[in-house]
C-alpha positions as CSV (number, residue, x, y, z in Angstrom):
1,X,32.7,16.2,-34.8
2,X,32.7,12.7,-33.3
3,X,33.2,14.2,-29.8
4,X,30.3,16.5,-30.4
5,X,28.1,13.6,-31.5
6,X,29.0,11.7,-28.3
7,X,28.3,14.7,-26.1
8,X,24.9,15.2,-27.8
9,X,24.0,11.5,-27.4
10,X,24.9,11.6,-23.7
11,X,22.8,14.6,-23.1
12,X,19.9,13.1,-25.0
13,X,20.2,9.9,-22.9
14,X,20.2,11.9,-19.7
15,X,17.1,13.8,-20.7
16,X,15.3,10.6,-21.6
17,X,16.2,8.9,-18.3
18,X,15.2,12.0,-16.3
19,X,11.8,12.0,-18.1
20,X,11.0,8.5,-16.9
21,X,8.5,8.5,-14.1
22,X,9.7,7.3,-10.7
23,X,8.2,3.9,-9.6
24,X,4.9,4.5,-7.8
25,X,4.7,3.5,-4.2
26,X,2.5,0.5,-3.5
27,X,-1.1,1.3,-2.7
28,X,-2.2,0.7,0.8
29,X,-3.6,-2.9,0.9
30,X,-7.1,-3.7,2.0
31,X,-6.7,-5.9,5.0
32,X,-9.2,-8.0,6.9
33,X,-9.7,-7.6,10.6
34,X,-6.7,-8.8,12.6
35,X,-4.3,-9.0,9.7
36,X,-0.9,-7.3,9.9
37,X,1.3,-6.6,6.8
38,X,4.8,-5.1,6.5
39,X,6.7,-4.4,3.3
40,X,10.0,-2.9,2.2
41,X,10.9,-2.2,-1.4
42,X,14.6,-2.4,-0.7
43,X,15.3,1.3,-0.1
44,X,15.5,0.9,3.7
45,X,12.0,2.2,4.3
46,X,9.3,0.0,5.9
47,X,5.6,0.4,5.3
48,X,3.2,-1.0,8.0
49,X,-0.5,-1.8,7.6
50,X,-3.1,-3.2,9.9
51,X,-1.8,-4.9,13.0
52,X,1.8,-5.1,11.8
53,X,3.3,-4.2,15.2
54,X,1.3,-6.9,17.1
55,X,3.4,-9.7,18.5
56,X,2.4,-13.4,18.3
57,X,4.0,-16.8,18.4
58,X,6.2,-17.0,15.3
59,X,5.4,-20.6,14.4
60,X,7.2,-22.0,11.3
61,X,9.0,-18.7,10.7
62,X,11.4,-20.2,13.4
63,X,12.8,-22.5,10.7
64,X,14.1,-19.4,8.8
65,X,16.0,-18.5,12.0
66,X,17.5,-22.0,12.0
67,X,18.5,-21.5,8.4
68,X,20.4,-18.4,9.5
69,X,22.1,-20.3,12.2
70,X,22.8,-23.7,10.7
71,X,21.5,-23.6,7.1
72,X,24.9,-23.4,5.4
73,X,26.3,-26.3,7.5
74,X,23.3,-28.4,6.8
75,X,23.4,-27.6,3.1
76,X,27.1,-28.5,2.8
77,X,26.4,-31.8,4.5
78,X,23.4,-32.6,2.3
79,X,21.3,-33.6,5.3
80,X,18.4,-35.9,4.9
81,X,15.7,-37.4,7.2
82,X,12.9,-39.9,6.9
83,X,9.8,-38.4,8.6
84,X,7.4,-41.0,9.8
85,X,5.2,-38.6,11.8
86,X,6.8,-39.3,15.2
87,X,10.2,-40.0,16.6
88,X,10.9,-40.5,20.3
89,X,9.3,-37.6,22.2
90,X,8.6,-35.6,19.1
91,X,5.7,-35.6,16.7
92,X,5.4,-33.8,13.4
93,X,2.5,-31.6,12.5
94,X,1.9,-34.1,9.7
95,X,1.2,-37.3,11.7
96,X,1.4,-39.4,8.6
97,X,4.9,-38.2,8.0
98,X,6.6,-36.4,5.1
99,X,8.7,-39.4,4.0
100,X,12.3,-38.8,3.1
101,X,13.2,-35.1,2.9
102,X,16.3,-33.1,2.2
103,X,16.8,-29.6,3.4
104,X,14.8,-28.0,0.7
105,X,11.8,-30.2,1.0
106,X,11.9,-30.0,4.8
107,X,11.8,-26.2,4.6
108,X,9.0,-26.3,2.0
109,X,6.9,-28.6,4.0
110,X,7.9,-27.3,7.4
111,X,8.8,-30.8,8.6
112,X,9.3,-30.4,12.4
113,X,10.9,-33.8,12.9
114,X,13.6,-33.2,10.3
115,X,14.5,-29.9,11.8
116,X,14.5,-31.2,15.3
117,X,16.7,-34.2,14.3
118,X,19.2,-31.9,12.6
119,X,19.2,-29.4,15.5
120,X,19.9,-32.2,17.9
121,X,22.8,-33.3,15.8
122,X,24.2,-29.8,15.5
123,X,23.9,-29.3,19.3
124,X,26.0,-32.4,19.9
125,X,28.7,-30.9,17.7
126,X,28.5,-27.5,19.5
127,X,29.0,-29.2,22.9
128,X,32.1,-31.0,21.5
129,X,33.5,-27.9,19.7
130,X,32.6,-25.0,22.1
131,X,31.4,-26.5,25.4
132,X,27.9,-26.2,26.9
133,X,28.0,-22.6,28.0
134,X,29.4,-21.2,24.8
135,X,27.0,-23.3,22.8
136,X,24.1,-21.8,24.7
137,X,25.4,-18.3,24.3
138,X,25.6,-18.8,20.5
139,X,22.0,-20.1,20.4
140,X,20.8,-17.2,22.5
141,X,22.5,-14.6,20.4
142,X,20.8,-15.8,17.2
143,X,17.3,-16.2,18.8
144,X,17.5,-13.1,21.0
145,X,15.1,-11.0,18.9
146,X,12.4,-13.6,19.4
147,X,12.9,-14.8,23.0
148,X,12.2,-11.7,25.1
149,X,12.6,-12.9,28.7
150,X,10.8,-16.2,28.2
151,X,13.9,-18.4,28.3
152,X,14.9,-19.4,31.9
153,X,18.5,-18.4,32.7
154,X,21.2,-21.0,32.8
155,X,24.6,-22.1,31.5
156,X,23.5,-25.3,29.8
157,X,21.8,-25.6,26.4
158,X,18.1,-25.4,26.9
159,X,16.1,-28.6,26.4
160,X,15.3,-29.2,22.8
161,X,11.5,-29.1,22.4
162,X,9.2,-28.5,19.6
163,X,9.0,-24.9,20.8
164,X,12.3,-24.2,19.1
165,X,10.8,-24.9,15.7
166,X,7.8,-22.7,16.5
167,X,5.3,-25.1,18.2
168,X,4.6,-23.0,21.3
169,X,4.8,-19.6,22.8
170,X,8.6,-19.4,23.4
171,X,9.5,-17.6,20.1
172,X,7.4,-14.5,19.2
173,X,7.6,-11.8,16.6
174,X,5.5,-9.3,14.7
175,X,5.3,-8.6,11.0
176,X,7.4,-5.4,11.5
177,X,10.0,-7.1,13.7
178,X,10.5,-10.1,11.4
179,X,10.7,-7.9,8.3
180,X,13.4,-5.8,10.0
181,X,15.2,-8.9,11.0
182,X,15.2,-10.1,7.4
183,X,16.5,-6.7,6.2
184,X,19.6,-6.9,8.3
185,X,22.8,-7.4,6.2
186,X,23.8,-10.6,8.0
187,X,20.4,-12.2,7.0
188,X,21.3,-12.2,3.3
189,X,21.9,-15.9,3.5
190,X,18.3,-16.5,4.7
191,X,17.1,-14.7,1.6
192,X,19.4,-16.8,-0.6
193,X,17.9,-20.0,0.9
194,X,14.4,-18.6,0.4
195,X,15.2,-18.0,-3.3
196,X,16.8,-21.4,-3.6
197,X,14.2,-23.6,-1.8
198,X,11.0,-21.6,-1.7
199,X,10.6,-19.9,-5.1
200,X,7.3,-20.5,-6.8
201,X,5.9,-19.5,-10.1
202,X,4.2,-16.3,-9.1
203,X,4.6,-13.2,-11.2
204,X,3.5,-9.6,-10.6
205,X,1.0,-8.0,-13.0
206,X,0.5,-4.6,-11.5
207,X,3.9,-3.4,-12.7
208,X,5.2,-2.6,-9.2
209,X,7.9,-5.2,-8.8
210,X,8.7,-6.3,-12.4
211,X,8.6,-9.9,-13.5
212,X,10.9,-11.6,-10.9
213,X,9.8,-14.8,-9.2
214,X,8.7,-14.7,-5.6
215,X,9.7,-17.0,-2.7
216,X,7.3,-17.5,0.2
217,X,7.7,-19.3,3.6
218,X,4.2,-20.1,4.9
219,X,3.3,-21.6,8.2
220,X,1.0,-21.8,11.1
221,X,1.5,-20.9,14.8
222,X,-0.3,-21.7,18.0
223,X,-2.7,-19.3,19.7
224,X,-1.8,-18.9,23.4
225,X,-4.4,-20.4,25.7
226,X,-6.2,-22.1,22.8
227,X,-4.7,-25.6,22.2
228,X,-6.5,-26.3,18.9
229,X,-6.4,-22.8,17.4
230,X,-3.8,-21.5,15.0
231,X,-2.8,-18.3,13.2
232,X,-0.8,-18.1,10.0
233,X,2.4,-16.4,8.8
234,X,3.8,-15.7,5.4
235,X,7.3,-14.2,4.8
236,X,8.8,-13.8,1.4
237,X,10.3,-11.6,-1.2
238,X,11.4,-10.9,-4.8
239,X,14.6,-9.0,-5.7
240,X,15.1,-6.4,-3.0
241,X,11.4,-6.4,-2.0
242,X,10.5,-8.2,1.3
243,X,7.1,-8.8,2.9
244,X,5.7,-10.3,6.0
245,X,2.0,-11.1,6.6
246,X,0.3,-12.4,9.8
247,X,-3.3,-13.7,9.8
248,X,-5.2,-13.9,13.1
249,X,-6.7,-16.8,14.9
250,X,-8.5,-19.4,12.8
251,X,-6.5,-18.9,9.7
252,X,-4.2,-21.4,8.0
253,X,-1.1,-21.3,5.9
254,X,-3.0,-22.0,2.6
255,X,-5.2,-18.9,3.4
256,X,-2.0,-17.0,4.1
257,X,-0.7,-17.8,0.6
258,X,-4.0,-16.8,-0.9
259,X,-4.0,-13.5,1.0
260,X,-0.4,-12.6,0.2
261,X,-1.1,-13.1,-3.5
262,X,-4.3,-11.0,-3.2
263,X,-2.5,-8.2,-1.3
264,X,0.4,-8.1,-3.8
265,X,-1.6,-8.7,-6.9
266,X,0.1,-11.9,-7.9
267,X,-1.1,-14.6,-10.2
268,X,0.2,-18.0,-11.2
269,X,2.3,-18.5,-14.4
């Protein structure tokens, strides 16, 4: 009798589960002219909207690429830096400086100087450990999806300039391309760093993604040929969901955060 009860209970559970409706796919977002949006819900499929295939300078998203390359090393060392707005040939986007930053704060505030200082230190270690040519190859392999043919050939490490943290036209991507990069299995650590350092207090109220917290990396990027113009990027996720949004010329990172919240239906908590 107990076996019969167990069998009936199992059958009932199966019927209840099969009766649950499948999660509805997200509705197509209403985008503004020039915006591009890409999303995956973690099932391997990618949905593209607007100008999601259009390539543009990647701006501060470059810092997530550096987190893929050196983030674990920097985190283990507990790196810190005091940003005063300028150091040697480099200037930060915040000319007043960010003050003392650790890895998490530098990523949150997109401190160019901190990243350039840590990159320079890492490059010195690469030269000593691998040699110049091998160090360059390692750097090219990580950044290959974003370089195209814009890096002049050579065997030495390329000069360290602000272009390597996104201030320039050297590194380019599109919402689709960057989303697919994030989806690759070996980028799981980037997602982990996003959750660790960039999680906010946003919750979903349209019942699409549950109640998990979101992380977002916002940033601006230069517009080629227009020295004072910027566009904006947002990359982020929650659980297995990943999103990338690009806003066109004249838009800033705060607008990017507002727009991604509007598109996803997020509110503060």
